C-alpha positions as CSV (number, residue, x, y, z in Angstrom):
1,X,-31.2,-7.5,10.9
2,X,-28.6,-9.1,8.6
3,X,-28.6,-8.6,4.8
4,X,-29.9,-12.1,4.3
5,X,-32.7,-11.6,6.8
6,X,-33.5,-8.3,5.3
7,X,-33.7,-9.8,1.8
8,X,-35.8,-12.6,3.1
9,X,-38.2,-10.3,4.8
10,X,-38.5,-8.1,1.7
11,X,-39.3,-11.1,-0.4
12,X,-41.9,-12.3,2.1
13,X,-43.5,-8.8,2.2
14,X,-43.6,-8.6,-1.6
15,X,-45.0,-12.1,-1.9
16,X,-47.8,-11.2,0.6
17,X,-48.5,-8.0,-1.4
18,X,-48.5,-10.0,-4.7
19,X,-51.0,-12.4,-3.2
20,X,-53.3,-9.4,-2.8
21,X,-52.8,-8.4,-6.4
22,X,-50.2,-5.7,-6.2
23,X,-46.6,-5.0,-7.0
24,X,-45.3,-2.1,-5.1
25,X,-43.3,0.9,-6.4
26,X,-42.6,2.2,-3.0
27,X,-39.3,1.5,-1.2
28,X,-39.5,-0.1,2.2
29,X,-37.3,2.6,3.8
30,X,-39.4,3.3,6.8
31,X,-38.2,1.8,10.1
32,X,-40.6,0.7,12.9
33,X,-39.5,3.7,14.9
34,X,-40.2,6.0,11.9
35,X,-43.6,4.4,11.3
36,X,-44.6,5.0,15.0
37,X,-43.3,8.6,14.7
38,X,-45.4,9.2,11.6
39,X,-48.5,8.1,13.5
40,X,-47.5,10.1,16.6
41,X,-46.8,13.3,14.6
42,X,-50.1,12.9,12.7
43,X,-52.0,12.4,16.0
44,X,-49.8,15.3,17.4
45,X,-51.0,15.8,21.0
46,X,-49.5,19.3,21.1
47,X,-51.3,20.3,18.0
48,X,-54.6,19.0,19.2
49,X,-54.3,20.5,22.7
50,X,-53.0,23.9,21.7
51,X,-55.6,24.2,18.9
52,X,-58.6,23.3,21.1
53,X,-57.6,24.0,24.7
54,X,-59.2,27.4,24.9
55,X,-62.5,26.2,23.3
56,X,-62.6,23.1,25.6
57,X,-61.9,25.0,28.8
58,X,-64.3,27.8,28.0
59,X,-67.2,25.4,27.1
60,X,-66.6,22.6,29.7
61,X,-64.3,24.0,32.3
62,X,-61.4,21.8,33.7
63,X,-63.4,18.5,33.7
64,X,-63.0,18.6,29.9
65,X,-59.7,16.8,30.6
66,X,-61.6,13.6,31.1
67,X,-62.8,13.6,27.5
68,X,-59.1,12.9,26.6
69,X,-59.3,9.7,28.6
70,X,-62.7,8.6,27.3
71,X,-61.8,9.3,23.7
72,X,-58.4,7.5,24.1
73,X,-60.1,4.3,25.3
74,X,-62.6,4.4,22.5
75,X,-60.1,5.0,19.8
76,X,-57.9,2.2,21.2
77,X,-60.7,-0.1,20.4
78,X,-60.8,1.2,16.8
79,X,-57.0,0.8,16.6
80,X,-57.3,-2.8,17.6
81,X,-59.8,-3.5,14.8
82,X,-57.6,-1.7,12.3
83,X,-54.6,-3.7,13.5
84,X,-56.2,-7.0,12.5
85,X,-57.2,-5.6,9.1
86,X,-53.9,-4.0,8.2
87,X,-52.0,-7.2,9.3
88,X,-54.0,-9.2,6.7
89,X,-54.2,-6.4,4.0
90,X,-51.0,-4.3,4.2
91,X,-51.8,-2.2,1.2
92,X,-50.9,1.5,0.8
93,X,-53.9,3.9,1.3
94,X,-55.4,2.7,4.6
95,X,-59.2,2.8,4.9
96,X,-59.9,2.6,1.2
97,X,-58.1,-0.7,0.4
98,X,-59.2,-2.1,3.7
99,X,-62.9,-1.4,3.0
100,X,-62.4,-2.8,-0.6
101,X,-61.2,-6.1,0.8
102,X,-63.8,-6.3,3.6
103,X,-66.8,-5.4,1.6
104,X,-66.3,-4.4,-2.1
105,X,-65.6,-1.7,-4.6
106,X,-68.6,0.6,-4.2
107,X,-68.5,0.6,-0.4
108,X,-64.8,1.1,-0.5
109,X,-65.1,4.0,-2.9
110,X,-67.4,5.9,-0.6
111,X,-65.4,5.1,2.5
112,X,-62.2,6.4,0.8
113,X,-64.1,9.5,-0.5
114,X,-65.3,10.5,2.9
115,X,-61.9,9.9,4.5
116,X,-60.0,11.7,1.8
117,X,-62.1,14.9,2.0
118,X,-61.8,14.7,5.8
119,X,-58.0,14.4,5.5
120,X,-57.9,17.5,3.3
121,X,-60.0,19.4,5.8
122,X,-57.8,18.2,8.6
123,X,-54.7,19.4,6.8
124,X,-56.4,22.8,6.5
125,X,-57.3,22.8,10.2
126,X,-53.7,22.0,11.2
127,X,-52.0,24.6,9.1
128,X,-54.7,27.1,10.1
129,X,-53.8,26.5,13.7
130,X,-50.1,26.8,12.8
131,X,-50.7,30.1,11.0
132,X,-51.9,31.7,14.2
133,X,-48.8,30.6,16.1
134,X,-46.5,31.4,13.2
135,X,-47.8,35.0,13.0
136,X,-47.3,35.3,16.8
137,X,-43.8,34.0,16.5
138,X,-43.0,36.6,13.8
139,X,-44.5,39.3,16.0
140,X,-47.2,40.1,13.5
141,X,-50.7,41.2,14.3
142,X,-52.9,38.1,13.9
143,X,-55.4,39.4,11.4
144,X,-57.4,37.0,9.2
145,X,-55.2,37.8,6.2
146,X,-52.0,37.4,8.1
147,X,-53.0,34.0,9.6
148,X,-54.0,32.8,6.1
149,X,-50.7,33.8,4.6
150,X,-48.7,32.1,7.4
151,X,-50.9,29.0,7.1
152,X,-50.2,28.7,3.4
153,X,-46.5,29.1,4.1
154,X,-46.6,26.1,6.5
155,X,-48.5,24.1,3.9
156,X,-45.9,24.9,1.2
157,X,-43.1,23.8,3.5
158,X,-44.8,20.5,4.4
159,X,-45.4,19.8,0.7
160,X,-41.7,20.4,-0.2
161,X,-40.6,18.0,2.6
162,X,-43.0,15.3,1.4
163,X,-41.7,15.7,-2.2
164,X,-38.2,14.8,-1.0
165,X,-39.2,11.2,-0.6
166,X,-39.8,8.4,2.0
167,X,-36.4,8.7,3.6
168,X,-36.8,12.4,4.3
169,X,-40.4,11.9,5.4
170,X,-39.2,9.2,7.9
171,X,-36.4,11.5,9.2
172,X,-38.8,14.4,9.5
173,X,-41.3,12.2,11.4
174,X,-38.7,11.1,13.9
175,X,-37.3,14.6,14.4
176,X,-40.9,15.9,14.8
177,X,-41.7,13.2,17.3
178,X,-38.6,13.9,19.5
179,X,-39.1,17.6,19.4
180,X,-42.8,17.5,20.2
181,X,-42.5,14.9,23.0
182,X,-39.5,16.6,24.7
183,X,-41.1,20.0,24.2
184,X,-44.4,18.9,25.7
185,X,-42.6,17.3,28.7
186,X,-40.3,20.3,29.3
187,X,-43.1,22.8,29.1
188,X,-45.5,20.8,31.3
189,X,-42.9,20.2,34.0
190,X,-41.9,23.8,34.0
191,X,-45.5,25.0,34.2
192,X,-46.2,22.6,37.1
193,X,-43.0,23.7,38.9
194,X,-43.4,27.5,38.5
195,X,-46.9,28.4,37.5
196,X,-49.3,26.0,39.2
197,X,-52.2,28.0,40.7
198,X,-54.5,25.0,41.4
199,X,-54.4,21.5,42.8
200,X,-55.8,18.4,41.0
201,X,-59.2,18.9,42.6
202,X,-59.9,21.6,40.1
203,X,-60.2,18.9,37.4
204,X,-63.6,18.1,39.0
205,X,-64.9,21.7,39.2
206,X,-66.8,23.1,36.2
207,X,-66.5,26.7,37.3
208,X,-70.0,27.3,36.1
209,X,-69.6,26.0,32.6
210,X,-72.8,25.2,30.8
211,X,-76.2,26.6,31.3
212,X,-76.3,25.7,35.0
213,X,-78.9,23.0,34.7
214,X,-77.3,20.0,33.0
215,X,-73.5,19.9,32.8
216,X,-73.5,16.9,30.6
217,X,-74.3,19.0,27.5
218,X,-71.3,21.3,28.3
219,X,-69.1,18.2,28.8
220,X,-70.2,16.8,25.5
221,X,-69.5,20.0,23.7
222,X,-66.0,20.2,25.3
223,X,-65.3,16.7,24.2
224,X,-64.1,18.0,20.8
225,X,-60.6,18.4,22.3
226,X,-60.5,14.6,23.1
227,X,-62.2,13.5,19.8
228,X,-59.9,15.8,17.7
229,X,-56.8,14.4,19.5
230,X,-57.2,10.7,18.9
231,X,-56.8,10.1,15.2
232,X,-53.5,9.7,13.3
233,X,-52.7,6.2,14.4
234,X,-54.1,5.0,11.1
235,X,-51.4,6.8,9.2
236,X,-49.1,4.0,10.2
237,X,-51.1,1.7,7.9
238,X,-51.4,4.3,5.1
239,X,-47.8,3.7,4.3
240,X,-47.9,-0.1,4.7
241,X,-45.9,-0.6,1.5
242,X,-43.0,1.5,2.8
243,X,-42.5,-0.6,6.0
244,X,-40.7,-4.0,6.3
245,X,-42.8,-6.7,8.0
246,X,-45.9,-4.4,8.1
247,X,-48.2,-7.1,9.5
248,X,-46.3,-7.1,12.8
249,X,-44.8,-3.6,12.8
250,X,-47.9,-1.5,12.1
251,X,-50.2,-2.9,14.7
252,X,-47.6,-2.2,17.4
253,X,-47.0,1.3,16.0
254,X,-50.8,2.0,16.1
255,X,-51.2,1.0,19.7
256,X,-48.1,2.9,20.8
257,X,-49.3,6.0,19.1
258,X,-52.5,5.9,21.2
259,X,-50.6,5.1,24.5
260,X,-47.8,7.7,24.1
261,X,-49.9,10.3,22.3
262,X,-52.7,10.1,24.8
263,X,-50.4,10.3,27.8
264,X,-48.6,13.3,26.3
265,X,-51.9,15.1,25.4
266,X,-53.3,14.6,28.9
267,X,-50.2,15.7,30.6
268,X,-50.0,18.9,28.5
269,X,-53.7,19.7,29.1
270,X,-53.5,19.1,32.8
271,X,-50.4,21.3,33.2
272,X,-52.1,24.1,31.2
273,X,-55.3,23.9,33.3
274,X,-53.4,24.0,36.6
275,X,-51.4,27.0,35.3
276,X,-54.4,29.2,34.2
277,X,-54.7,31.7,37.1
278,X,-58.3,32.8,36.4
279,X,-60.3,29.9,35.0
280,X,-63.5,31.7,35.6
281,X,-62.4,34.4,33.1
282,X,-61.9,31.7,30.4
283,X,-65.3,30.1,31.1
284,X,-67.0,33.5,31.0
285,X,-65.3,34.5,27.7
286,X,-63.2,37.3,29.2
287,X,-59.9,35.5,28.5
288,X,-60.1,34.1,24.9
289,X,-56.5,33.0,24.7
290,X,-55.4,31.4,28.0
291,X,-52.5,29.5,26.4
292,X,-50.6,32.6,25.2
293,X,-51.1,34.2,28.6
294,X,-49.7,31.2,30.5
295,X,-46.7,30.9,28.2
296,X,-45.9,34.6,28.4
297,X,-46.1,34.6,32.2
298,X,-44.1,31.4,32.6
299,X,-41.3,31.9,30.0
300,X,-41.2,35.6,29.4
301,X,-41.1,37.2,25.9
302,X,-37.9,35.4,24.7
303,X,-38.8,32.0,26.3
304,X,-42.3,32.1,25.0
305,X,-40.9,32.6,21.5
306,X,-38.9,29.4,21.9
307,X,-42.0,27.5,23.1
308,X,-44.0,28.9,20.2
309,X,-41.2,27.6,17.9
310,X,-41.6,24.1,19.3
311,X,-45.4,24.3,19.0
312,X,-45.0,25.4,15.4
313,X,-42.7,22.5,14.7
314,X,-45.3,20.2,16.1
315,X,-47.9,21.6,13.7
316,X,-45.5,21.3,10.8
317,X,-44.7,17.7,11.6
318,X,-48.5,17.0,11.9
319,X,-49.2,18.6,8.5
320,X,-46.3,16.6,6.9
321,X,-47.7,13.3,8.2
322,X,-51.3,14.2,7.2
323,X,-50.2,15.0,3.6
324,X,-48.3,11.7,3.4
325,X,-51.4,9.8,4.4
326,X,-53.7,11.8,2.0
327,X,-51.3,11.3,-0.9
328,X,-51.1,7.6,-0.4
329,X,-54.9,7.3,-0.3
330,X,-55.2,9.3,-3.5
331,X,-52.5,7.2,-5.1
332,X,-54.3,4.0,-4.0
333,X,-57.5,5.3,-5.7
334,X,-55.5,6.1,-8.9
335,X,-53.7,2.8,-9.0
336,X,-57.0,1.0,-8.9
337,X,-58.4,3.3,-11.6
338,X,-61.3,4.3,-9.2
339,X,-61.6,8.0,-9.7
340,X,-61.4,10.7,-12.3
341,X,-57.8,11.7,-12.8
342,X,-56.5,8.3,-12.0
343,X,-54.0,8.5,-14.8
344,X,-52.2,11.3,-13.0
345,X,-52.8,10.2,-9.4
346,X,-51.2,6.8,-10.0
347,X,-48.0,8.3,-11.6
348,X,-45.0,7.6,-9.5
349,X,-41.6,9.3,-9.2
350,X,-38.9,6.6,-9.8
351,X,-36.2,8.7,-8.2
352,X,-38.0,9.9,-5.1
353,X,-40.4,7.0,-4.8
354,X,-43.4,9.2,-4.1
355,X,-46.7,9.9,-6.1
356,X,-46.1,13.5,-7.2
357,X,-49.6,14.4,-8.5
358,X,-51.3,12.8,-5.5
359,X,-49.1,15.0,-3.3
360,X,-50.1,18.0,-5.3
361,X,-53.7,17.2,-4.7
362,X,-53.0,17.0,-1.0
363,X,-51.6,20.6,-1.3
364,X,-54.2,22.2,-3.5
365,X,-57.4,21.2,-1.8
366,X,-56.3,22.2,1.7
367,X,-55.0,25.5,0.3
368,X,-58.4,26.3,-1.1
369,X,-60.1,25.5,2.2
370,X,-57.6,27.8,4.0
371,X,-58.4,30.6,1.6
372,X,-62.1,30.0,2.0
373,X,-61.9,30.4,5.8
374,X,-61.6,34.1,5.2
375,X,-65.4,34.2,4.6
376,X,-66.4,32.3,7.7
377,X,-66.7,33.4,11.3
378,X,-65.2,31.0,13.9
379,X,-63.7,29.1,10.9
380,X,-61.2,27.1,12.9
381,X,-63.8,25.5,15.2
382,X,-66.0,24.6,12.2
383,X,-63.1,23.2,10.2
384,X,-62.0,21.1,13.2
385,X,-65.5,19.8,13.9
386,X,-66.1,18.7,10.3
387,X,-62.6,17.2,10.0
388,X,-63.2,15.1,13.1
389,X,-66.7,14.0,11.9
390,X,-65.4,13.0,8.5
391,X,-62.4,11.1,9.9
392,X,-64.6,9.3,12.4
393,X,-67.2,8.5,9.7
394,X,-64.4,7.0,7.5
395,X,-63.1,5.0,10.5
396,X,-66.6,3.7,11.4
397,X,-67.3,2.6,7.9
398,X,-64.2,0.3,8.1
399,X,-65.2,-0.8,11.6
400,X,-68.7,-1.6,10.4
401,X,-67.3,-3.4,7.3
402,X,-65.1,-5.5,9.6
403,X,-68.1,-6.4,11.8
404,X,-70.2,-7.4,8.8
405,X,-67.3,-9.5,7.5
406,X,-66.9,-11.3,10.8
407,X,-70.6,-12.1,11.0
408,X,-70.3,-13.5,7.4
409,X,-67.5,-15.7,8.5
410,X,-64.3,-13.7,8.1
411,X,-61.5,-14.9,10.3
412,X,-58.5,-12.6,10.4
413,X,-55.3,-14.4,9.3
414,X,-52.6,-11.8,9.5
415,X,-49.7,-11.6,12.0
416,X,-51.9,-9.8,14.5
417,X,-55.2,-11.3,15.7
418,X,-57.6,-10.6,18.5
419,X,-58.9,-14.1,18.6
420,X,-62.0,-14.5,20.8
421,X,-61.9,-10.8,21.6
422,X,-62.4,-9.8,18.0
423,X,-66.2,-9.6,17.9
424,X,-66.7,-7.8,21.3
425,X,-64.0,-5.3,20.5
426,X,-65.4,-4.7,17.1
427,X,-68.9,-4.0,18.5
428,X,-67.6,-1.8,21.3
429,X,-65.5,0.2,18.7
430,X,-68.6,0.8,16.6
431,X,-70.7,1.9,19.6
432,X,-68.0,4.4,20.6
433,X,-67.6,5.7,17.1
434,X,-71.3,6.3,16.6
435,X,-71.5,8.1,20.0
436,X,-68.6,10.3,19.1
437,X,-70.2,11.2,15.7
438,X,-73.5,12.1,17.3
439,X,-71.6,14.3,19.8
440,X,-69.8,16.1,17.0
441,X,-72.8,16.7,14.9
442,X,-75.3,17.7,17.6
443,X,-76.4,21.3,17.1
444,X,-75.6,23.5,20.1
445,X,-76.1,27.1,19.0
446,X,-79.9,27.6,18.6
447,X,-79.4,31.4,18.6
448,X,-77.3,31.1,15.4
449,X,-78.8,30.8,11.8
450,X,-80.0,27.2,11.2
451,X,-77.3,26.5,8.6
452,X,-74.7,27.6,11.1
453,X,-76.2,25.5,13.9
454,X,-76.3,22.4,11.8
455,X,-73.0,23.1,9.9
456,X,-71.2,19.9,10.9
457,X,-74.2,17.7,10.1
458,X,-74.8,19.6,6.8
459,X,-71.2,19.4,5.7
460,X,-71.1,15.7,6.5
461,X,-74.3,15.1,4.5
462,X,-72.9,17.2,1.7
463,X,-69.7,15.2,1.4
464,X,-71.6,11.8,1.5
465,X,-74.2,13.1,-0.9
466,X,-71.6,14.4,-3.4
467,X,-69.9,11.1,-3.3
468,X,-73.2,9.2,-4.0
469,X,-73.9,11.6,-6.9
470,X,-70.4,11.1,-8.3
471,X,-70.8,7.3,-8.1
472,X,-74.1,7.6,-10.0
473,X,-72.9,9.8,-12.8
474,X,-69.3,8.7,-13.2
475,X,-69.1,5.0,-12.2
476,X,-65.3,4.7,-12.4
477,X,-65.5,2.3,-9.4
478,X,-67.6,-0.1,-11.5
479,X,-64.9,-0.3,-14.3
480,X,-62.0,-1.0,-12.0
481,X,-60.4,-4.4,-12.5
482,X,-58.2,-4.1,-9.4
483,X,-58.5,-7.0,-6.8
484,X,-61.3,-6.7,-4.3
485,X,-63.8,-8.7,-2.2
486,X,-61.2,-10.8,-0.4
487,X,-62.6,-10.5,3.1
488,X,-63.6,-14.1,3.6
489,X,-60.8,-16.3,2.4
490,X,-61.9,-19.8,1.4
491,X,-60.2,-22.7,3.1
492,X,-58.0,-24.9,1.1
493,X,-59.6,-28.2,0.5
494,X,-58.4,-30.6,3.2
495,X,-56.5,-28.0,5.0
496,X,-58.6,-26.9,7.9
497,X,-57.4,-24.0,9.9
498,X,-55.5,-22.3,7.0
499,X,-56.5,-19.5,4.7
500,X,-55.7,-19.6,1.0
501,X,-52.3,-18.1,1.6
502,X,-51.5,-21.1,3.7
503,X,-51.2,-19.2,7.0
504,X,-52.1,-21.2,10.0
505,X,-54.2,-20.1,12.9
506,X,-52.1,-18.7,15.8
507,X,-52.7,-18.5,19.5
508,X,-55.0,-15.7,20.6
509,X,-52.9,-12.8,22.1
510,X,-54.1,-10.1,24.5
511,X,-55.8,-7.4,22.5
512,X,-53.5,-4.6,23.8
């Protein structure tokens, strides 16, 4: 792109943002490739598979692989809805500013609150998973305290990299993407070539998983691996003010994140399943860590250390991307004066072009969650379950807001539009999201104490309840004078087919 074209695009981007009521302090230093890499490293197929593979295989057996396919299709529908929204409203912060435009301040505040808490918990889940592999890489005994210290070390490193600014963040995302994808492909190919103990038919054999009467319940429980894998694409939109031509670039990046991330995750999971010599031992609980065993056998002590290093790099890249998304959301709240502490959250570093206090919040809260995990049994599974529920709830609040807006007459006018497919895709995305949330929250351990059996549902209700209480006693959202309620643009008089920004209707593209 020539300097003149670059300047013209920048002016157009800033004019679009100004029409939405904002003047950005961010620099548009993030290339389309870096924006896609940010979404990919947040989705991080290696992180998701290596974190939840043992749980998924033990609970559902090899057919748990198919949850990756089902969740991928469902989340693609959500990504298509988000693509229309971000193309029209390319504002930093993602789901909060989108919900603000689609519905209004109060609804947006609660949407952003749920999503922000879920992001903090997701960061904690990622660095907790990293801590386990980090301690193994260092040759330490993986005690609870050791894993916590290693987890905090990963979190500190991710925070330092984010503090270095957008350019460094973009470079880290690209490097993380390349390392993760190449590592995943190399490990998968090597395992299939040297350690394959089963043929593909095993993917349809449950190996006795479940209670023996209804496998569907076991499959639903194992679906956490698929549900946990497919979010992160929305991070492409969280940094909308750091990308040139965001209305075109970000929808493409979101879809590519689903395609490439889903394919990589499925390939890694399949190669691991076919390489586990005794699947029955995993299902029965005799082998609680099949991944380490497979890597040790396939690569030896030295080789497995290299693989663990690549896996750890994937976890670090994922944590960096998550922090970037969480900090932009907190900054967006602060800029709109929508939450206590807005004066600090909206502060911006003019040299590094990042919101320093919002980033510090995205460090402090996950650190507390990691420390608190010392007092919970099976903490990682619980953290992952709630993180997934919170993210999905935040997603579906936007999907529902978009559906409501459509039914009230909203016609997307950004660079990406679904056209006649908009309404059916929106409805299908909502149905999928609700089904996934029910699956996540459904109690499956009747032998456990009631509060443990309902931990995911209770934690979700606690976050929503705390948000509603906050809104009642500290109505910051009601005092905000930032722009909102712009979901249904009024037509210019005598200018049918255009919105108030003067953008004309375009032809209807294929959704994907």
